DSSP file (Angstrom, degrees, kcal/mol; ACC not computed):
  #  RESIDUE AA STRUCTURE BP1 BP2  ACC     N-H-->O    O-->H-N    N-H-->O    O-->H-N    TCO  KAPPA ALPHA  PHI   PSI    X-CA   Y-CA   Z-CA
    1    1 A M              0   0    0      0, 0.0     2,-0.3     0, 0.0     0, 0.0   0.000 360.0 360.0 360.0 127.8   18.5  -73.0 -173.7
    2    2 A A        -     0   0    0      1,-0.0     2,-0.4     2,-0.0     0, 0.0  -0.668 360.0-128.7 -88.1 137.6   18.5  -74.1 -170.0
    3    3 A H        -     0   0    0     -2,-0.3    -1,-0.0     1,-0.1     3,-0.0  -0.714  12.0-159.9 -85.3 134.3   19.4  -77.6 -169.2
    4    4 A L  S    S+     0   0    0     -2,-0.4     2,-0.5     1,-0.1    -1,-0.1   0.729  73.0  63.0 -86.7 -23.2   16.9  -79.3 -167.0
    5    5 A E  S    S-     0   0    0      2,-0.0     2,-0.7     0, 0.0    -1,-0.1  -0.894  72.5-144.6-110.0 130.9   19.1  -82.1 -165.8
    6    6 A N        -     0   0    0     -2,-0.5     3,-0.5     1,-0.1    -2,-0.0  -0.829  14.9-177.0 -93.2 116.1   22.2  -81.5 -163.8
    7    7 A T        +     0   0    0     -2,-0.7    -1,-0.1     1,-0.2     4,-0.0   0.339  69.5  77.8 -96.2   6.2   24.9  -84.0 -164.7
    8    8 A I        +     0   0    0      2,-0.1    -1,-0.2     3,-0.0     3,-0.1   0.553  69.7 107.2 -90.7  -8.7   27.5  -82.8 -162.2
    9    9 A Q  S    S-     0   0    0     -3,-0.5     2,-0.1     1,-0.2     0, 0.0  -0.175  88.2 -77.9 -66.5 163.0   25.8  -84.5 -159.2
   10   10 A N        -     0   0    0      1,-0.1     2,-0.2     4,-0.0    -1,-0.2  -0.401  51.2-129.5 -62.3 133.8   27.3  -87.6 -157.6
   11   11 A R        -     0   0    0     -2,-0.1     3,-0.4    -3,-0.1     2,-0.1  -0.546  16.2-121.3 -85.3 151.4   26.7  -90.6 -159.7
   12   12 A K  S    S+     0   0    0     -2,-0.2    -1,-0.1     1,-0.2     0, 0.0  -0.447  87.7  32.8 -83.3 163.1   25.3  -93.8 -158.3
   13   13 A N  S    S+     0   0    0      1,-0.2    -1,-0.2    -2,-0.1     2,-0.1   0.825  75.0 169.2  62.5  36.7   27.0  -97.2 -158.4
   14   14 A K        -     0   0    0     -3,-0.4    -1,-0.2     1,-0.1     2,-0.1  -0.486  37.9-106.6 -73.5 150.2   30.6  -95.8 -158.2
   15   15 A H        -     0   0    0     -2,-0.1     2,-0.3     1,-0.1    -1,-0.1  -0.422  33.6-106.8 -73.7 153.2   33.3  -98.4 -157.7
   16   16 A L        -     0   0    0     -2,-0.1    -1,-0.1     1,-0.1     0, 0.0  -0.619  33.8-129.4 -78.1 139.0   35.0  -98.6 -154.3
   17   17 A S     >  -     0   0    0     -2,-0.3     4,-2.3     1,-0.1     5,-0.2  -0.482  22.2-110.5 -83.4 159.3   38.6  -97.3 -154.3
   18   18 A P  H  > S+     0   0    0      0, 0.0     4,-1.9     0, 0.0     5,-0.1   0.852 120.8  55.9 -57.3 -33.9   41.5  -99.3 -152.9
   19   19 A Y  H  > S+     0   0    0      2,-0.2     4,-2.0     1,-0.2     5,-0.1   0.920 107.3  48.1 -63.5 -44.4   41.6  -96.8 -150.0
   20   20 A E  H  > S+     0   0    0      1,-0.2     4,-2.6     2,-0.2    -1,-0.2   0.889 109.3  53.3 -64.9 -38.4   37.9  -97.5 -149.2
   21   21 A R  H  X S+     0   0    0     -4,-2.3     4,-2.3     1,-0.2    -1,-0.2   0.886 108.4  50.6 -64.6 -36.4   38.5 -101.2 -149.4
   22   22 A G  H  X S+     0   0    0     -4,-1.9     4,-2.4     2,-0.2    -1,-0.2   0.893 110.1  49.4 -65.7 -39.2   41.4 -100.9 -146.9
   23   23 A Q  H  X S+     0   0    0     -4,-2.0     4,-2.8     2,-0.2     5,-0.3   0.901 109.3  52.2 -66.5 -39.9   39.1  -98.9 -144.6
   24   24 A I  H  X S+     0   0    0     -4,-2.6     4,-2.7     1,-0.2     5,-0.2   0.935 110.7  48.4 -61.0 -45.1   36.4 -101.5 -144.8
   25   25 A A  H  X S+     0   0    0     -4,-2.3     4,-2.3     2,-0.2    -2,-0.2   0.919 113.6  46.1 -61.2 -43.9   39.0 -104.2 -143.9
   26   26 A A  H  X S+     0   0    0     -4,-2.4     4,-1.4     2,-0.2    -2,-0.2   0.936 116.4  43.9 -66.1 -46.0   40.3 -102.2 -140.9
   27   27 A L  H  <>S+     0   0    0     -4,-2.8     5,-2.3     2,-0.2     4,-0.3   0.878 113.5  51.0 -67.3 -37.9   36.8 -101.3 -139.6
   28   28 A H  H ><5S+     0   0    0     -4,-2.7     3,-1.3    -5,-0.3    -1,-0.2   0.916 110.2  49.4 -65.6 -42.1   35.5 -104.9 -140.1
   29   29 A N  H 3<5S+     0   0    0     -4,-2.3    -1,-0.2     1,-0.3    -2,-0.2   0.789 106.0  57.9 -66.2 -26.5   38.5 -106.3 -138.3
   30   30 A A  T 3<5S-     0   0    0     -4,-1.4    -1,-0.3    -5,-0.2    -2,-0.2   0.533 122.9-106.6 -81.0  -5.6   37.8 -103.8 -135.4
   31   31 A G  T < 5 +     0   0    0     -3,-1.3    -3,-0.2    -4,-0.3    -2,-0.1   0.606  65.1 152.1  95.9  11.8   34.3 -105.3 -135.1
   32   32 A H      < -     0   0    0     -5,-2.3    -1,-0.3     1,-0.1     2,-0.1  -0.463  43.9-115.0 -77.1 150.4   32.2 -102.5 -136.6
   33   33 A S     >  -     0   0    0     -2,-0.1     4,-2.6     1,-0.1     5,-0.2  -0.325  24.2-109.1 -79.1 164.6   28.9 -103.4 -138.3
   34   34 A N  H  > S+     0   0    0      1,-0.2     4,-2.5     2,-0.2     5,-0.2   0.877 120.1  52.2 -60.3 -38.4   28.1 -103.0 -141.9
   35   35 A R  H  > S+     0   0    0      2,-0.2     4,-2.2     1,-0.2    -1,-0.2   0.903 110.1  47.4 -65.9 -41.2   25.8 -100.1 -141.2
   36   36 A D  H  > S+     0   0    0      2,-0.2     4,-2.2     1,-0.2    -2,-0.2   0.926 112.9  48.2 -67.0 -43.8   28.4  -98.3 -139.1
   37   37 A I  H  X S+     0   0    0     -4,-2.6     4,-2.0     1,-0.2    -2,-0.2   0.912 111.2  51.8 -61.3 -42.0   31.1  -98.8 -141.8
   38   38 A G  H  X>S+     0   0    0     -4,-2.5     5,-2.3     1,-0.2     4,-1.3   0.892 109.4  49.5 -61.6 -41.2   28.6  -97.5 -144.4
   39   39 A R  H  <5S+     0   0    0     -4,-2.2    -1,-0.2     1,-0.2    -2,-0.2   0.905 111.1  49.1 -64.8 -40.0   27.9  -94.4 -142.4
   40   40 A R  H  <5S+     0   0    0     -4,-2.2    -1,-0.2     1,-0.2    -2,-0.2   0.857 119.2  37.9 -68.3 -34.7   31.6  -93.7 -141.9
   41   41 A L  H  <5S-     0   0    0     -4,-2.0    -1,-0.2    -5,-0.2    -2,-0.2   0.547 108.8-117.9 -93.7  -8.5   32.3  -94.1 -145.7
   42   42 A G  T  <5S+     0   0    0     -4,-1.3     2,-0.3     1,-0.3    -3,-0.2   0.844  74.4 122.2  73.4  33.2   29.2  -92.5 -147.0
   43   43 A R  S   <S-     0   0    0     -5,-2.3    -1,-0.3    -6,-0.2     2,-0.2  -0.822  70.4 -93.4-122.9 162.2   28.1  -95.7 -148.7
   44   44 A H    >>  -     0   0    0     -2,-0.3     4,-1.4     1,-0.1     3,-0.7  -0.500  32.6-123.7 -74.7 145.5   25.0  -97.9 -148.4
   45   45 A H  H 3> S+     0   0    0      1,-0.3     4,-2.2     2,-0.2     5,-0.1   0.809 111.3  58.6 -63.0 -28.6   25.3 -100.8 -145.9
   46   46 A Q  H 3> S+     0   0    0      2,-0.2     4,-2.7     1,-0.2    -1,-0.3   0.836 100.1  56.4 -70.6 -31.2   24.5 -103.3 -148.6
   47   47 A T  H <> S+     0   0    0     -3,-0.7     4,-2.1     2,-0.2    -1,-0.2   0.899 108.8  47.5 -61.9 -40.6   27.5 -102.1 -150.7
   48   48 A I  H  X S+     0   0    0     -4,-1.4     4,-2.5     2,-0.2    -2,-0.2   0.919 111.9  49.6 -66.1 -43.9   29.7 -103.0 -147.6
   49   49 A A  H  X S+     0   0    0     -4,-2.2     4,-2.2     1,-0.2    -2,-0.2   0.914 111.2  49.3 -62.2 -43.2   28.0 -106.4 -147.3
   50   50 A N  H  X S+     0   0    0     -4,-2.7     4,-2.5     1,-0.2    -1,-0.2   0.902 111.8  48.6 -63.2 -41.1   28.5 -107.1 -151.0
   51   51 A E  H  X S+     0   0    0     -4,-2.1     4,-2.2     2,-0.2    -2,-0.2   0.898 110.9  50.0 -66.2 -40.7   32.2 -106.1 -150.8
   52   52 A L  H  X S+     0   0    0     -4,-2.5     4,-0.6     1,-0.2    -1,-0.2   0.888 113.4  46.5 -65.6 -38.0   32.8 -108.2 -147.7
   53   53 A E  H >< S+     0   0    0     -4,-2.2     3,-0.5    -5,-0.2    -2,-0.2   0.898 113.7  48.5 -68.6 -40.5   31.1 -111.2 -149.4
   54   54 A R  H 3< S+     0   0    0     -4,-2.5    -2,-0.2     1,-0.2    -1,-0.2   0.855 116.8  41.5 -66.8 -36.8   33.1 -110.7 -152.6
   55   55 A G  H 3< S+     0   0    0     -4,-2.2    16,-2.1    -5,-0.2     2,-0.5   0.392  88.2 105.6 -97.8   3.0   36.5 -110.3 -150.8
   56   56 A T  E <<  +A   70   0A   0     -4,-0.6     2,-0.3    -3,-0.5    14,-0.2  -0.731  45.3 174.2 -89.0 128.6   36.1 -113.1 -148.2
   57   57 A T  E     -A   69   0A   0     12,-2.4    12,-2.2    -2,-0.5     2,-0.5  -0.875  32.7-113.0-128.6 161.7   38.2 -116.2 -148.9
   58   58 A T  E     -A   68   0A   0     -2,-0.3     2,-0.3    10,-0.2    10,-0.2  -0.843  36.4-176.5 -96.9 128.5   38.9 -119.4 -147.1
   59   59 A Q  E     -A   67   0A   0      8,-3.4     8,-2.4    -2,-0.5     2,-0.5  -0.781  21.7-124.7-118.2 163.4   42.5 -119.9 -146.0
   60   60 A L  E     -A   66   0A   0     -2,-0.3     2,-0.1     6,-0.2     8,-0.0  -0.937  18.8-143.2-111.4 133.0   44.3 -122.8 -144.3
   61   61 A K    >   -     0   0    0      4,-2.5     3,-1.8    -2,-0.5     6,-0.0  -0.255  40.7 -88.5 -79.1 177.8   46.2 -122.3 -141.0
   62   62 A T  T 3  S+     0   0    0      1,-0.3    -1,-0.1     2,-0.1    -2,-0.0   0.860 128.6  53.1 -58.4 -38.3   49.4 -124.1 -140.3
   63   63 A G  T 3  S-     0   0    0      2,-0.1    -1,-0.3     1,-0.1    -2,-0.0   0.162 122.3-104.0 -85.2  19.7   47.6 -127.1 -138.8
   64   64 A R  S <  S+     0   0    0     -3,-1.8    -2,-0.1     1,-0.2    -1,-0.1   0.744  75.3 142.2  64.3  26.8   45.4 -127.4 -141.9
   65   65 A T        -     0   0    0      1,-0.0    -4,-2.5     2,-0.0    -1,-0.2  -0.867  47.3-130.3 -97.2 127.7   42.4 -125.9 -140.2
   66   66 A P  E     +A   60   0A   0      0, 0.0     2,-0.3     0, 0.0    -6,-0.2  -0.444  29.7 171.9 -78.7 149.5   40.4 -123.6 -142.5
   67   67 A Y  E     -A   59   0A   0     -8,-2.4    -8,-3.4    -2,-0.1     2,-0.4  -0.973  25.6-127.3-147.2 156.5   39.3 -120.1 -141.6
   68   68 A T  E     +A   58   0A   0     -2,-0.3     2,-0.3   -10,-0.2   -10,-0.2  -0.861  30.3 168.1-108.3 142.8   37.6 -117.3 -143.5
   69   69 A A  E     -A   57   0A   0    -12,-2.2   -12,-2.4    -2,-0.4     2,-0.4  -0.992  33.1-116.7-150.0 151.9   39.0 -113.8 -143.7
   70   70 A Y  E     -A   56   0A   0     -2,-0.3     2,-0.5   -14,-0.2   -14,-0.2  -0.769  26.2-171.1 -91.4 132.7   38.4 -110.6 -145.8
   71   71 A F    >>  -     0   0    0    -16,-2.1     4,-1.2    -2,-0.4     3,-0.8  -0.990  18.9-150.2-124.4 125.3   41.2 -109.4 -148.0
   72   72 A A  T 34 S+     0   0    0     -2,-0.5    -1,-0.1     1,-0.2   -50,-0.1   0.831  97.9  58.3 -62.9 -32.7   40.9 -106.0 -149.7
   73   73 A E  T 34 S+     0   0    0      1,-0.2    -1,-0.2     2,-0.2   -51,-0.0   0.803 102.3  54.3 -68.4 -29.1   43.0 -107.1 -152.5
   74   74 A T  T <4        0   0    0     -3,-0.8    -1,-0.2   -19,-0.2    -2,-0.2   0.866 360.0 360.0 -72.0 -37.1   40.6 -110.0 -153.4
   75   75 A G     <        0   0    0     -4,-1.2    -1,-0.2   -20,-0.2    -2,-0.2   0.478 360.0 360.0 -64.8 360.0   37.6 -107.7 -153.6
């Protein structure tokens, strides 16, 4: 009996690996757009935007001034 569906194909909605999160952080800090980062990693640009939103936190500088930054460990 032949199987009609191939289950060996790449699955959708895979989690991002810690390595990919590090690449996102480095490329984002270098000023690349979400679309460019997505093309380089082979991911959809909305996945990159969601990860950046999920991993962005507000920090305080020494003078108590807040700033936002993306941390791969937070995502």
